[in-house]
C-alpha positions, 0 to 999 in steps of 0.5 A: 481606183477613183470609186473608191476615193469617190466612195471614201468622200462620200462616207466623211461627208456624210460623217461629218455631217451627222458628226455636228448632231447631238443626239445626246443633247447640245453642247456646252459651247452653243448656248450664246447662238443656241443654234445647233450646228445641224448646218441648216436654217431655223425653219419660220416660227411656228405655233407647234410648240409653246414656253410656259412659266408658272411665274412671270415676276420674281424674286432671288428666292423662288423657283421658276418652273419651265414648260416646252409643250406641243401643242397637240398630241402630233406635235412632238420634238426630238431635241432641246435647249434652255437658256436665261439670259438677261435681255441687255447684254444676253449673259447667261445667268441662274442656274437650272434643275431637272425634272424631266427624266428625258433631259440633262443640265448643261454647262456653259461656258464651263460654268454649271447647270446654266442650261437644259437640252435632251438626252436623247433623240426620242420624240418628246411630247412635253419638257419641264425643268426649273431655273433658279435666279441668280443671288445677285439681279443687276438687270431689268428684264429675264430672257428664258429662250429656247431651240427645238430640233423636231428632227436633223435638218429641222430645228427653231432658233429664236422662236420660243422665249419668255420674259420674266420681271424681277421684282423691282425691290431685289434689282440691285445697281450695285451688286447688293441683293436688297430682299424683296416685301412683295408676295409671290406668285405661286402656281396651282402646280406648287403646294400651298405653304406652310406657316413656319415660326422663325427662332431668332436671337437678337445677338447672333453669329451664324444666321441660316435662312432656309428655302424649299419649294415643292414641285411636281414630286421635286423638292428644292432646297436653298441654304444661305448661311451668314458669316460661317467662318472658315473650317466650319459647318451647319447642318440641317437635319430631318428627325422625327422626335426632335431627338439627335439620332436616326436623321436626315442631314444636309450638311454646308462645310466652309473649307480651309480654302474658303471654298463649300461643299454640301453633303447629305448624311445620315445620323444612325443613332444618339451622337454617334457622328454622321456618316454619309447617305452614300453608305447606306441602300436607298436613303430616299430621294437623289439629290442633285447639288445645285450651287456650292459658293461662297459670296459676300460672306454668305455660303450658298448651297442649295440642292435638289431631291427628286425619284423618292422611292419606298423601301422595300426593306421592312427593317432598317437602321434609319427610316427613308426620307419621305416628301410627305412625312412630318419632320422636326428641324435641327439645326447644328454647327460646329467646325472641322478639322485639318482634313475638312472633316467634321467634328461634333456640333457646338451647339445644336438646336431643336426646332418645335415646328413640323416641316415636310418637303411636300411644302413650301416652307422657310426656315430662320434661325440664328445662332447667338454666337457667345452663348455657344462659347458661354457652353463651350467655355464650360466644358473647358474648365471643366477640363483644365481645373481636372488637369491642375487638381489631378497633376498638380494636387493629387502627385503632390499630395500623394508623394508627401505622405509616400515618402516625406513622412519622415523628412523635416522631422523637426520642422512644423507647419501649423503645428503638424509635420510638413508633410501632413500639413500640406497633404490635408491641405492639398487633398479637401482642396482636390474633393472640392475642385472636382466636385465643381468641375462635376458641377459644371459638365453637368450644366454644359450636359445639361443634367444628361447622362451621356449618350452609349454611342458617343463612346469615348465620351461615355467610357470617359463620364463612367471613369470619371464618375468612378474618381468622384466617388473615390475622392467623396470617399477619401476624406470620409475616412479620414475623417473617421480613420482611428488613431494611429496606435490603433491595432486596425489602423493598417486597414484604414492605411492600406484603403486610404492608400489604395483609393488614393492611387487608383484615383490617380491611376483612374484619372490619367485613364479619363485624361487619355480618353478626353483625347478622342473626344470629336469636339476637339482634334487632339488625336491629330494634333498628337497633344496626347503627347503632353499624356504620354510624357506624364504617365511616364514621369509620374513611375519615374519620380515614384523610383527616384524618391523610393530608391534615394529612401533605399540608398540612405537606408542602407548607408544607415545600416552598413553604419551602424555595423561598421560602428558595432563595438562592445559596452565600453566603448558604447559607454565612452563614445559610441552613441555620439558618432552614430547620431552624427552620422546618421542626422548628416545622412538624414539632412542631406537627405532630406535636401535630396528629396526636397529638391525632387520634390519641387523638379517634380512640382515645376515638371507637373506644373510645366506639362499642366498647364501646357496641357490647359493652353490647349484645352483653352484655344481648341 
């Protein structure tokens, strides 16, 4: 019995001892002491290992390359822990990116990517990592500390450190970062910078500053976006031809809950909405997100790209991202819908310079908010003009021509029957307003036709151009129509009606297609319900007018049959009674039709106004 107890005690002793050993890396809780829980003291510091940095001074936009080396080929180690701290308060600062495949990041005190450690206890001769300084620097010195473990009982704590000096212009006592004008030191491991000409607008709304560096196969990208509004996104695209389509896209989103999210996407072609890069095999390089945050009104999206391999597929929808391929930067900005999904961009610009991911590069671009607003206002004006024209003017003009030719027969307007005078005034206005709206959308699209990949927009453009053709044909036909008593007048009548009714139906189709535009969120907000109401109201009001005509025609016929008398009665008093009844019926019919015409105008005006307000606020 005692023997079993001793064995069990011995087993637990060994288990506890090795339970505090971390062959897969240091835990998040030891960043403060930097001491492994091996139960042993640190060895006397040795020169077997060195800690190096490619910079002794740095600014907030720099990336510092850190290396832990064995002095000789026999000086190997099993474990390592790298942490950056302020000299004054020993506060852990900055973030790290993995370079060596034998390491991983540590989340010191639950703060993401604030340290580097090993992933196995295999022997290592060298470990490399990248350290990103914080956006705000308040301490005069930064200490990079390393703990090295060569065996379970052999550890080196507080033996290896480097002191880095923030450039003086970057240090702020009040927490505000001031840009430095000093030239950053560069290492031979970093490719020489490419000079790029920033495109700057004097009246900017949203400004983006993108920096990337290249070190030993790893590209580090920092996106800093000023004044990115809530539920808005900004994207950096890398294009081979300065045109949207088949591009690699990196999107920084300012979500509705005031957080920031970074996504990598692929733009498969034309203006097709970009899809997540994870949906295709080997988009090129591995994305590692470093920072997603909002601080002092600036959105920070920082990431690295590494592990680039060539594709073995001969045919691909899009070429893999390459560090050695020249790209044109595309900058686009747009809104997010209620579920934080990207809506179509409100502004998109292709910059003129070539950039490569294996060259240190800086891109600065300011988006003129007033210009973007003016452009979007062109589209909104197009929609609002079309809404009032085709919901109010056209429907009223058709109803007057169809059901009011015998109404108010004794009343004239400008020497013509009321229906004809109003119809003739409304229809040329319809043609003029439709052409104006068409010109506005041409200016908005800069004279380019919609891509086929944009299915709702392309279908809308096709239906719209047919409507415009009908609008142009109608007044031409009316101008050259023959006289009312001509033998072939019926041909004009049928064609005129067919073209008019067809244009009205197609206008409804075009408006429904607009409800599915990616620029807006009409589909999610059920705005299309207004169009459903309009589509239901049109046949109802046509049926009402038809029924009124049918009812009073039948009533007049029945009165005439009931009052049929012989010739003597007709000569005595018949015609007077018949005319009196018809006059009364016509007056009553005109009054009822006038009331329903007014109701139709109010309904059409109300629906058009509601839809126009929604478009204006979109």
